[in-house]
C-alpha positions as a Python dict, from the first residue, in 0.01 Angstrom:
ca = {
    (1, 'X'): (0, 0, 0),
    (2, 'X'): (192, -313, 107),
    (3, 'X'): (37, -656, 154),
    (4, 'X'): (157, -983, 306),
    (5, 'X'): (88, -1328, 161),
    (6, 'X'): (-206, -1373, 398),
    (7, 'X'): (-355, -1039, 289),
    (8, 'X'): (-304, -1141, -76),
    (9, 'X'): (-496, -1465, -10),
    (10, 'X'): (-789, -1257, 111),
    (11, 'X'): (-802, -1090, -235),
    (12, 'X'): (-731, -1363, -492),
    (13, 'X'): (-852, -1725, -496),
    (14, 'X'): (-512, -1882, -578),
    (15, 'X'): (-346, -2114, -326),
    (16, 'X'): (-23, -2313, -310),
    (17, 'X'): (120, -2458, -520),
    (18, 'X'): (-28, -2209, -772),
    (19, 'X'): (-7, -1892, -564),
    (20, 'X'): (284, -1717, -734),
    (21, 'X'): (292, -1384, -549),
    (22, 'X'): (456, -1350, -207),
    (23, 'X'): (420, -978, -130),
    (24, 'X'): (272, -660, -266),
    (25, 'X'): (535, -390, -230),
    (26, 'X'): (335, -105, -379),
    (27, 'X'): (-17, -68, -514),
    (28, 'X'): (-269, 189, -622),
    (29, 'X'): (-582, -22, -688),
    (30, 'X'): (-695, 8, -1047),
    (31, 'X'): (-373, 182, -1154),
    (32, 'X'): (-50, -7, -1083),
    (33, 'X'): (109, -271, -861),
    (34, 'X'): (457, -403, -772),
    (35, 'X'): (479, -757, -631),
    (36, 'X'): (752, -1007, -546),
    (37, 'X'): (786, -1383, -580),
    (38, 'X'): (1067, -1606, -448),
    (39, 'X'): (1152, -1890, -685),
    (40, 'X'): (1185, -2176, -438),
    (41, 'X'): (1452, -2420, -559),
    (42, 'X'): (1249, -2706, -405),
    (43, 'X'): (954, -2657, -643),
    (44, 'X'): (864, -2987, -808),
    (45, 'X'): (871, -2828, -1156),
    (46, 'X'): (1253, -2806, -1147),
    (47, 'X'): (1286, -3185, -1145),
    (48, 'X'): (1184, -3184, -1510),
    (49, 'X'): (1255, -2828, -1631),
    (50, 'X'): (1546, -2893, -1680),
    (51, 'X'): (1746, -3161, -1492),
    (52, 'X'): (2096, -3029, -1432),
    (53, 'X'): (2009, -2678, -1555),
    (54, 'X'): (1679, -2570, -1394),
    (55, 'X'): (1500, -2261, -1520),
    (56, 'X'): (1156, -2122, -1437),
    (57, 'X'): (916, -2213, -1720),
    (58, 'X'): (780, -1920, -1918),
    (59, 'X'): (424, -2015, -1834),
    (60, 'X'): (505, -1953, -1467),
    (61, 'X'): (634, -1607, -1557),
    (62, 'X'): (309, -1533, -1740),
    (63, 'X'): (109, -1663, -1442),
    (64, 'X'): (310, -1434, -1208),
    (65, 'X'): (214, -1141, -1430),
    (66, 'X'): (-151, -1247, -1436),
    (67, 'X'): (-173, -1295, -1059),
    (68, 'X'): (-20, -954, -998),
    (69, 'X'): (-281, -807, -1235),
    (70, 'X'): (-549, -1010, -1053),
    (71, 'X'): (-458, -846, -722),
    (72, 'X'): (-456, -502, -884),
    (73, 'X'): (-804, -553, -1031),
    (74, 'X'): (-968, -749, -749),
    (75, 'X'): (-860, -475, -506),
    (76, 'X'): (-1109, -250, -682),
    (77, 'X'): (-1452, -250, -516),
    (78, 'X'): (-1638, -341, -838),
    (79, 'X'): (-1434, -661, -883),
    (80, 'X'): (-1390, -767, -519),
    (81, 'X'): (-1477, -1132, -467),
    (82, 'X'): (-1477, -1219, -838),
    (83, 'X'): (-1279, -1503, -997),
    (84, 'X'): (-1024, -1376, -1251),
    (85, 'X'): (-1005, -1578, -1574),
    (86, 'X'): (-754, -1550, -1858),
    (87, 'X'): (-901, -1419, -2183),
    (88, 'X'): (-574, -1355, -2361),
    (89, 'X'): (-199, -1321, -2346),
    (90, 'X'): (-28, -1093, -2596),
    (91, 'X'): (314, -950, -2677),
    (92, 'X'): (496, -1178, -2433),
    (93, 'X'): (875, -1169, -2453),
    (94, 'X'): (1122, -1360, -2238),
    (95, 'X'): (1448, -1170, -2211),
    (96, 'X'): (1643, -1333, -1925),
    (97, 'X'): (1642, -1664, -1742),
    (98, 'X'): (1474, -1683, -1404),
    (99, 'X'): (1653, -1938, -1190),
    (100, 'X'): (1578, -2126, -868),
    (101, 'X'): (1664, -1903, -571),
    (102, 'X'): (1587, -1578, -755),
    (103, 'X'): (1334, -1329, -620),
    (104, 'X'): (1156, -1157, -904),
    (105, 'X'): (971, -826, -899),
    (106, 'X'): (656, -798, -1107),
    (107, 'X'): (518, -461, -1222),
    (108, 'X'): (168, -440, -1369),
    (109, 'X'): (-39, -144, -1484),
    (110, 'X'): (-398, -123, -1602),
    (111, 'X'): (-379, -57, -1977),
    (112, 'X'): (-747, -76, -2075),
    (113, 'X'): (-1078, -173, -1923),
    (114, 'X'): (-1428, -256, -2041),
    (115, 'X'): (-1598, -219, -1705),
    (116, 'X'): (-1944, -300, -1846),
    (117, 'X'): (-1812, -648, -1940),
    (118, 'X'): (-1572, -679, -1643),
    (119, 'X'): (-1276, -723, -1879),
    (120, 'X'): (-939, -558, -1831),
    (121, 'X'): (-595, -572, -1991),
    (122, 'X'): (-283, -510, -1786),
    (123, 'X'): (68, -456, -1914),
    (124, 'X'): (328, -631, -1701),
    (125, 'X'): (703, -658, -1663),
    (126, 'X'): (919, -893, -1459),
    (127, 'X'): (1254, -781, -1323),
    (128, 'X'): (1522, -1017, -1200),
    (129, 'X'): (1823, -870, -1019),
    (130, 'X'): (1707, -530, -1148),
    (131, 'X'): (1711, -636, -1513),
    (132, 'X'): (1404, -677, -1733),
    (133, 'X'): (1337, -1053, -1766),
    (134, 'X'): (991, -1071, -1928),
    (135, 'X'): (714, -848, -2058),
    (136, 'X'): (360, -904, -2175),
    (137, 'X'): (-5, -805, -2173),
    (138, 'X'): (-266, -1015, -1993),
    (139, 'X'): (-638, -978, -2052),
    (140, 'X'): (-864, -1096, -1771),
    (141, 'X'): (-1236, -1139, -1716),
    (142, 'X'): (-1367, -1102, -1364),
    (143, 'X'): (-1655, -1348, -1315),
}
């Protein structure tokens, strides 16, 4: 299943400048998802992170992972229309720089779920130019 940015906006509540997913390239709701995000060199964050040598902040990488997981979970009927909230971030590792102008690919997979509490953990990876750039687990509550 592929989705455009407009279709993504129908699923998750995020909007610019905090919508950090451009497309869904592949998805099986409740199982796995592959998304993309273009790192626009004109983003305001690069004025201060870092002048002369801009790099995408790690918190943005984590948010890309979380939003990809949000789409994966909120595409499931039982979570449709909910607001996804961070409960935890674990095992995050940053392996390669993500630079302005890069297009990253985010892979997320449902790792565990407590459906009775509407809590799920997804394992995620970010690839940049085909190389693993970041990994982590995000735990979300759908409220």
